[in-house]
N, C-alpha and C positions, 0 to 999 in steps of 0.2 A: 262409512263416510261421515265427514263432518257436516253438521246441520247447516252451517253457513254456506258450505260448498254446494250442498244439495239445493238450497234456495237460489244460489247464483245460477246453477244449471237450469232450474225451473224458469227463472226470469229470462235467460237466454233463449230457451225454447219458445216461451210465450211472447217474446219481444216486448215485454213490459213488466213492471213490478206488480206482483200480486201477493196477497196474503194466503199461503197454502192452507191455513187453518180456517179460512172463510169458505164455508160450503158454497155460498152463492158465487163467489169469485171463481172458485175451482170449476163449478158446473158451467159457468158462462165461458171461461177461457177454453175449456175442452170442446164445448159445443161450437162456439164462434170461430175459434182459430184452427181447431183440429178436426172439426166435424165428427166428434166422438160423443155419442149419446150413451150414457151409463145405464146399465140395467137397474130396475127399481129394486132396492133392498131396504132393510130397516135403517141402516146408517150409510153415510157416504163412503166410509172406509170399506164397508162390505161391497159396495158397488165398484170401488176402485180395485179391490182385490179380484173381483170377478172379471175385470177388464184389463188387468195389468200387462197382458201380452199385446194389447192393441197398439200401444205407442210407448216409448221410453218415458215420456213426461208423466204418464199415469203411474208408472213404477216409482219415479222420483217423488211425486206427490204423496204416494202411499208411504214411502220411506220417511219423508219429512214429517208427515202427520203422526207416524207411529214412534218416532224417536223422541227421547225426552230432553 
């Protein structure tokens, strides 16, 4: 998938523009909007990977963050 398309889908799910590369914004939107609390891992990407089946937005965030 195209990175811009992924970002667009993330913003649609979250109903506002966020920076998927910002750990703070990602954690806040998951917690506040989706009531998703990520497991504690060494990196946010590891936490997202452990929770990617919880909601499609987690999968999209992980895809966005891991694409170049």
